[in-house]
VMD Tcl script that draws the C-alpha trace (Angstrom):
set ca {
  {-15.21 -96.78 -69.51}
  {-16.90 -100.14 -69.37}
  {-16.03 -103.77 -69.72}
  {-17.70 -105.68 -72.50}
  {-18.24 -109.26 -73.53}
  {-18.51 -110.36 -77.14}
  {-18.84 -113.48 -79.24}
  {-22.07 -115.45 -79.63}
  {-23.60 -113.02 -77.14}
  {-22.62 -109.41 -76.58}
  {-23.14 -106.89 -73.85}
  {-21.61 -104.69 -71.22}
  {-21.01 -105.66 -67.61}
  {-22.87 -103.48 -65.13}
  {-20.43 -100.89 -63.79}
  {-19.55 -101.33 -60.14}
  {-21.86 -104.33 -59.74}
  {-20.79 -107.12 -62.04}
  {-17.28 -108.55 -62.29}
  {-15.81 -109.77 -65.58}
  {-16.05 -113.35 -64.36}
  {-19.81 -113.14 -63.64}
  {-20.46 -116.00 -66.10}
  {-18.50 -118.36 -63.80}
  {-21.65 -118.95 -61.77}
  {-23.26 -120.57 -64.81}
  {-20.40 -123.03 -65.45}
  {-18.54 -123.12 -68.77}
  {-14.83 -123.08 -69.44}
  {-12.57 -120.08 -68.89}
  {-9.01 -119.03 -69.80}
  {-6.90 -116.00 -68.81}
  {-5.12 -113.78 -71.34}
  {-6.39 -110.14 -71.39}
  {-9.92 -111.48 -71.41}
  {-11.87 -114.46 -70.21}
  {-13.00 -116.90 -72.90}
  {-16.28 -118.66 -72.15}
  {-17.73 -121.66 -73.90}
  {-21.09 -123.21 -73.05}
  {-22.52 -126.22 -74.86}
  {-25.91 -127.91 -74.76}
  {-24.44 -130.02 -71.94}
  {-24.34 -126.85 -69.82}
  {-27.95 -125.83 -70.50}
  {-29.36 -127.57 -67.43}
  {-26.82 -125.94 -65.08}
  {-27.34 -122.52 -66.65}
  {-31.13 -122.85 -66.32}
  {-30.78 -124.05 -62.73}
  {-28.66 -121.01 -61.79}
  {-31.14 -118.67 -63.50}
  {-33.96 -120.21 -61.46}
  {-31.93 -119.84 -58.25}
  {-31.32 -116.16 -58.96}
  {-35.02 -115.62 -59.65}
  {-35.89 -117.38 -56.39}
  {-33.30 -115.32 -54.48}
  {-34.67 -112.07 -55.88}
  {-38.27 -113.07 -55.16}
  {-40.66 -110.14 -55.52}
  {-37.73 -107.79 -56.11}
  {-37.31 -109.12 -59.66}
  {-40.69 -107.72 -60.70}
  {-39.95 -104.44 -58.91}
  {-36.65 -104.09 -60.81}
  {-38.27 -105.15 -64.12}
  {-40.92 -102.45 -63.68}
  {-38.33 -99.88 -62.63}
  {-36.38 -100.38 -65.88}
  {-39.40 -100.44 -68.23}
  {-39.04 -96.73 -69.01}
  {-35.39 -96.04 -68.17}
  {-31.92 -97.29 -68.99}
  {-30.01 -95.73 -66.10}
  {-30.55 -95.24 -62.40}
  {-29.30 -93.64 -59.23}
  {-28.68 -95.73 -56.13}
  {-30.99 -93.44 -54.17}
  {-33.87 -94.16 -56.60}
  {-33.44 -97.89 -56.09}
  {-33.02 -97.63 -52.34}
  {-36.30 -95.70 -52.19}
  {-38.10 -98.74 -53.60}
  {-36.23 -101.25 -51.41}
  {-33.63 -102.40 -53.95}
  {-30.00 -102.64 -52.85}
  {-26.65 -103.16 -54.56}
  {-26.69 -106.92 -53.99}
  {-30.14 -107.13 -55.61}
  {-28.84 -105.24 -58.64}
  {-25.79 -107.47 -58.87}
  {-28.05 -110.53 -58.88}
  {-30.31 -108.89 -61.47}
  {-27.34 -108.09 -63.74}
  {-26.18 -111.72 -63.50}
  {-29.72 -112.89 -64.26}
  {-29.72 -110.87 -67.49}
  {-26.34 -112.40 -68.46}
  {-27.54 -115.91 -67.63}
  {-30.65 -115.46 -69.77}
  {-28.49 -114.35 -72.71}
  {-26.28 -117.43 -72.26}
  {-29.30 -119.76 -72.00}
  {-31.04 -118.29 -75.02}
  {-27.86 -118.45 -77.09}
  {-27.36 -122.14 -76.24}
  {-30.97 -122.85 -77.19}
  {-30.63 -120.98 -80.48}
  {-27.14 -122.07 -81.59}
  {-26.48 -125.24 -79.59}
  {-23.55 -123.49 -77.89}
  {-22.53 -120.08 -76.61}
  {-19.02 -118.70 -76.86}
  {-17.86 -115.23 -75.88}
  {-14.98 -113.21 -74.46}
  {-15.21 -111.00 -71.41}
  {-12.81 -108.09 -70.96}
  {-10.90 -108.13 -67.69}
}
mol new
graphics top color blue
foreach p $ca { graphics top sphere $p radius 0.5 }
foreach p [lrange $ca 0 end-1] q [lrange $ca 1 end] { graphics top cylinder $p $q radius 0.2 }
display resetview
């Protein structure tokens, strides 16, 4: 069973790595029924882009290693990642990076980004 987000962008949170409130790090507005509602406007684009750049800087060379690792596969085992020097925290950052890029691209395309995240 997974937790999804839907709206202007859609996807699934990475199991065991990414909390439902992962988009908090990019700003936006949130509310709390059975899901978290997020809204990002063009005013948030700079903050979203800044956080994306910080994640990329934090990952350093590991971003390219993870990108290459996932070129030909959709799933992984922790032991496979550990063998190439990638740890759970790196994967959590990478998952958030992918979410942030979706948010950024949606804002650029639509002028806003609105979605719900299951709790």
